[in-house]
C-alpha positions in Angstrom: -102.5 2.4 -31.3 -104.8 4.9 -33.2 -104.3 8.6 -32.8 -107.4 8.9 -30.6 -106.1 6.3 -28.2 -102.7 7.9 -28.1 -104.2 11.2 -27.2 -106.5 9.7 -24.6 -103.5 7.8 -23.1 -101.6 11.0 -22.7 -104.5 12.7 -21.0 -105.0 9.8 -18.6 -101.3 9.8 -17.7 -101.7 13.5 -16.7 -104.7 12.5 -14.6 -102.9 9.7 -12.8 -100.4 12.1 -11.3 -103.3 13.7 -9.4 -104.3 10.5 -7.6 -102.7 9.1 -4.5 -101.3 5.5 -4.8 -104.1 3.0 -4.0 -106.9 5.4 -4.7 -109.7 4.3 -7.0 -110.0 5.7 -10.5 -113.3 6.9 -12.0 -115.4 4.3 -13.8 -115.1 3.8 -17.5 -118.5 5.5 -17.9 -117.3 8.6 -16.0 -114.1 8.6 -18.0 -115.9 8.2 -21.3 -118.1 11.1 -20.5 -115.3 13.3 -19.3 -113.1 12.7 -22.4 -116.0 12.5 -24.8 -115.1 9.0 -26.2 -116.5 5.5 -26.2 -116.3 3.0 -23.3 -114.5 0.5 -25.5 -111.8 3.1 -26.2 -111.5 3.7 -22.5 -111.1 0.0 -21.9 -108.4 -0.4 -24.5 -106.3 2.4 -23.0 -106.9 1.3 -19.4 -105.7 -2.2 -20.4 -102.6 -0.7 -21.8 -101.9 1.2 -18.6 -102.5 -1.9 -16.6 -100.0 -3.9 -18.7 -97.4 -1.1 -18.0 -98.0 -1.6 -14.3 -99.3 1.9 -13.7 -102.8 0.8 -12.5 -104.2 -2.4 -11.2 -106.3 -4.7 -13.4 -110.0 -4.9 -13.1 -112.8 -2.6 -14.2 -114.7 0.4 -13.0 -113.8 1.5 -9.5 -111.7 -1.7 -8.9 -108.9 0.0 -10.9 -106.5 1.8 -8.6 -103.2 3.7 -9.0 -100.2 1.4 -8.2 -97.7 2.6 -5.7 -94.5 3.5 -7.6 -92.3 1.2 -5.6 -94.6 -1.7 -6.4 -94.6 -1.1 -10.2 -93.4 -4.0 -12.3 -91.3 -3.7 -15.4 -91.6 -6.3 -18.0 -90.3 -4.7 -21.2 -87.9 -1.9 -22.2 -87.3 -0.4 -25.6 -83.7 0.1 -26.7 -83.8 2.9 -29.3 -81.0 3.6 -31.7 -80.2 4.8 -35.2 -79.3 2.4 -38.0 -75.9 4.2 -38.4 -74.9 2.8 -35.0 -73.8 -0.8 -35.4 -75.8 -1.9 -32.3 -76.5 -5.5 -33.3 -73.2 -6.3 -34.9 -71.2 -8.5 -32.5 -68.0 -7.7 -34.4 -68.3 -4.0 -33.4 -66.4 -3.6 -30.1 -68.3 -0.7 -28.6 -71.9 -1.4 -29.7 -71.5 -5.2 -29.4 -70.4 -5.0 -25.7 -72.9 -2.2 -25.0 -75.7 -4.4 -26.3 -74.5 -7.4 -24.4 -74.6 -5.4 -21.2 -78.1 -4.2 -21.8 -79.5 -7.7 -22.7 -77.5 -9.4 -19.9 -78.8 -7.0 -17.3 -82.4 -7.3 -18.5 -82.2 -11.1 -18.5 -81.0 -11.2 -14.9 -84.1 -9.4 -13.7 -86.6 -11.0 -16.1 -87.1 -8.0 -18.3 -87.5 -8.2 -22.1 -85.4 -5.8 -24.1 -86.7 -4.9 -27.6 -84.6 -3.0 -30.1 -86.3 -0.4 -32.3 -84.7 1.8 -35.0 -85.3 5.5 -34.6 -85.6 6.1 -38.3 -88.7 4.0 -38.5 -90.4 4.7 -35.2 -91.3 7.8 -33.1 -90.6 7.4 -29.4 -94.3 7.3 -28.4 -94.9 4.6 -31.1 -92.0 2.5 -29.8 -93.5 2.5 -26.3 -97.1 1.9 -27.5 -96.2 -0.9 -29.9 -94.1 -2.8 -27.3 -96.2 -1.9 -24.2 -92.8 -1.0 -22.6 -92.4 0.4 -19.2 -89.2 2.4 -20.0 -87.0 3.6 -22.8 -83.2 3.4 -23.2 -81.9 5.6 -26.0 -78.4 5.2 -27.3 -76.7 8.4 -28.5 -79.8 10.4 -29.3 -79.6 13.4 -31.6 -80.1 16.8 -30.0 -83.3 17.2 -32.0 -84.7 14.1 -30.2 -84.4 15.6 -26.7 -87.6 17.7 -26.5 -89.7 14.6 -27.4 -87.8 12.5 -24.8 -88.2 15.1 -22.1 -91.9 15.2 -22.9 -92.2 11.4 -22.6 -90.6 11.4 -19.2 -93.0 14.2 -18.1 -95.9 12.0 -19.1 -94.7 9.1 -17.0 -92.4 7.0 -19.3 -89.0 6.7 -17.7 -86.1 7.5 -20.1 -82.4 6.8 -19.7 -79.9 8.0 -22.3 -76.5 6.3 -23.1 -73.7 8.4 -24.5 -75.5 11.6 -25.0 -74.0 15.0 -24.2 -75.0 15.8 -20.6 -74.5 19.5 -21.2 -77.5 19.8 -23.5 -80.3 18.1 -21.6 -81.9 17.3 -18.3 -82.4 13.6 -18.4 -80.6 10.6 -16.9 -77.5 10.0 -18.9 -75.0 7.1 -18.6 -71.6 8.1 -20.0 -68.0 7.0 -19.8 -66.1 9.1 -17.4 -63.9 10.9 -20.0 -62.9 13.7 -17.6 -61.4 11.3 -15.1 -59.6 9.3 -17.8 -58.2 12.4 -19.5 -57.1 13.8 -16.1 -55.1 10.6 -15.5 -53.6 10.8 -19.0 -52.5 14.5 -18.7 -51.1 13.7 -15.2 -49.1 10.9 -16.8 -47.8 13.1 -19.6 -46.9 16.0 -17.3 -45.2 13.6 -15.0 -43.0 12.5 -17.9 -42.0 16.1 -18.4 -44.4 17.2 -21.2 -45.7 20.8 -21.2 -46.4 21.2 -25.0 -49.3 18.8 -25.6 -51.6 18.8 -28.7 -55.0 17.2 -29.2 -56.7 16.0 -32.4 -60.4 15.2 -32.2 -62.1 14.5 -35.6 -65.5 13.6 -34.2 -66.2 17.0 -32.5 -69.8 16.9 -33.9 -70.4 13.7 -31.9 -71.2 13.7 -28.2 -68.2 11.6 -27.4 -65.9 13.9 -29.4 -67.2 17.0 -27.7 -66.9 15.4 -24.2 -63.3 14.3 -24.9 -62.2 17.7 -26.2 -63.7 19.4 -23.2 -62.0 16.9 -20.9 -58.7 17.6 -22.5 -59.0 21.4 -22.1 -60.1 21.0 -18.4 -57.3 18.6 -17.6 -54.7 20.9 -19.1 -56.1 23.8 -17.1 -55.5 21.9 -13.8 -51.8 21.9 -14.7 -51.8 25.5 -15.9 -50.8 24.4 -19.3 -51.3 27.0 -22.0 -52.4 25.2 -25.1 -52.2 27.5 -28.2 -55.1 27.4 -30.5 -53.1 25.8 -33.3 -52.3 22.8 -31.0 -55.9 21.7 -31.0 -57.6 20.2 -34.0 -61.3 20.5 -33.5 -63.1 19.1 -36.6 -65.8 16.6 -37.6 -65.1 14.0 -40.3 -68.4 12.2 -40.8 -68.1 8.4 -40.7 -68.6 6.4 -43.9 -71.8 4.3 -43.6 -70.2 1.2 -44.9 -66.7 1.1 -43.4 -67.5 3.2 -40.4 -64.2 4.9 -40.7 -63.2 7.2 -43.7 -59.5 6.8 -43.1 -58.5 8.8 -46.2 -60.4 11.8 -44.8 -58.8 11.3 -41.4 -55.4 11.2 -42.9 -55.9 14.3 -45.0 -57.2 16.3 -42.0 -54.4 15.1 -39.7 -51.7 15.9 -42.4 -53.2 19.4 -42.7 -53.0 19.9 -38.9 -49.4 18.6 -38.7 -48.4 21.1 -41.5 -50.0 23.9 -39.5 -47.7 23.2 -36.6 -44.7 24.4 -38.6 -41.2 23.2 -37.7 -42.0 22.7 -34.0 -44.4 19.9 -33.2 -45.9 19.2 -29.7 -43.9 16.8 -27.7 -47.1 14.7 -27.0 -50.4 14.4 -28.8 -53.7 13.0 -27.6 -55.9 11.5 -30.3 -59.6 11.6 -29.8 -60.3 8.2 -31.5 -58.4 5.2 -32.9 -58.7 6.2 -36.5 -57.0 9.6 -35.7 -54.2 7.7 -33.9 -53.6 5.6 -37.0 -53.5 8.8 -39.1 -51.1 10.5 -36.7 -48.8 7.5 -36.7 -48.7 7.6 -40.5 -48.3 11.4 -40.7 -45.5 11.5 -38.2 -43.7 8.7 -39.9 -43.9 10.6 -43.2 -42.2 13.5 -41.4 -39.5 11.2 -40.0 -40.9 11.4 -36.5 -41.0 8.3 -34.4 -43.3 7.4 -31.5 -42.3 7.7 -28.7 -38.7 8.6 -29.2 -39.6 11.9 -30.9 -43.3 12.4 -29.9 -45.5 10.6 -27.4 -49.0 9.6 -28.6 -52.1 8.3 -26.7 -55.7 7.8 -27.7 -59.2 6.7 -26.6 -60.0 3.0 -27.2 -63.0 3.0 -29.5 -62.4 -0.7 -30.3 -59.8 -3.3 -29.4 -59.6 -5.4 -32.5 -56.7 -3.5 -34.0 -53.3 -3.3 -32.5 -51.2 -0.3 -33.4 -47.4 -0.2 -33.2 -46.0 0.7 -30.9 -48.6 -0.5 -28.3 -50.5 2.6 -27.4 -51.2 4.3 -24.2 -54.9 4.7 -24.1 -58.0 5.7 -22.0 -60.0 2.5 -21.7 -63.8 2.6 -21.3 -66.2 -0.2 -20.5 -69.2 -0.4 -22.9 -70.7 -3.5 -21.3 -70.8 -1.7 -17.9 -72.5 1.3 -19.7 -75.3 -1.0 -20.8 -75.7 -2.7 -17.4 -75.8 0.7 -15.6 -78.4 2.0 -18.0 -80.8 -0.9 -17.2 -80.2 -0.6 -13.5 -80.9 3.1 -13.6 -84.1 2.6 -15.7 -85.5 0.1 -13.2 -84.9 2.5 -10.3 -86.5 5.3 -12.3 -89.6 3.2 -12.9 -90.0 2.6 -9.2 -88.8 5.8 -7.6 -89.3 9.5 -8.2 -85.7 10.5 -8.9 -84.1 13.7 -10.1 -82.1 13.5 -13.4 -78.6 12.3 -12.9 -75.4 12.0 -15.0 -74.0 8.6 -14.2 -70.3 8.3 -15.1 -68.9 4.8 -15.7 -65.2 4.7 -14.7 -62.5 4.8 -17.4 -59.0 3.6 -16.9 -55.6 4.7 -18.1 -53.6 1.9 -19.8 -50.0 2.9 -20.0 -48.0 1.3 -22.8 -44.9 2.1 -24.8 -46.2 4.9 -27.0 -45.5 7.5 -24.3 -42.1 8.5 -22.9 -40.4 11.6 -21.7 -39.8 14.5 -24.2 -36.7 14.1 -26.4 -35.6 17.7 -25.9 -36.1 20.4 -23.2 -39.6 22.0 -23.2 -40.0 25.2 -25.0 
């Protein structure tokens, strides 16, 4: 859509908010005069708004504003960055997340169209696809002002896996606080009071949320976690392997060395690669899991089995996708305040956690 039409569309969306549902709109002649443009340009933009279900079809005064609860949704855009392996069925998280989105759209007769954020601006995505809503997977913080502006202009936006603490949009996230609370309850119930946490994706929304959940869960048990017991770092993922294991191992070994002669009796790993690195680092120091140290982690994928079988906080990516579609359809039809929607996580207890091998210090 040319820039003039994009600008006109934005102005018309602002005008629509001033009309009651069912009320007639000005004729194309009146609109052309008001916005100092041609009638053909008015027609193109009005057809676009009709396709989006915001106004009725027809011409002149036969066009009216559609009641919000009667609006139809035919197409949604799923926006993501190339670095996220969204369309790779072999990737556990993004494969199931995508499956959930497409299954939920298919059930209600809505077309889901994927667009890469590197190549499209958000307004261009919506204009090019004539979409009635936008699902954005793990947006960058810099994207949020543009997304908020789009929603203010009448395009419903639902985020998946963003950091709810830095925006005011609908956000569908895994309930990391509940999962972490269950894990810390489990470890404390086994007798652990000295618990460490290693998160090597703290620059990522998931990493930040997991680290915050760990600290909050420990506070509920009045656990004093010394600064050195928490490794809060960001190791950027390798674009080809998705997991720079050598860098993970180096950072984990550094953290273990910083603990001195007395290690925590239990460690929570923020992601699977960190759990792998911790297992290797502990073995190199003649420490066994769980006889010497208990170890648990988040399940970022399930196609790799660690030994011993790991206690983990299990999330449901497919349910994240389904929930995002359900929320977007509601937002198209209802005037809703922004909401953080937490999809349940579950604690899966296996043999990597046991009681501490020595009295707590």
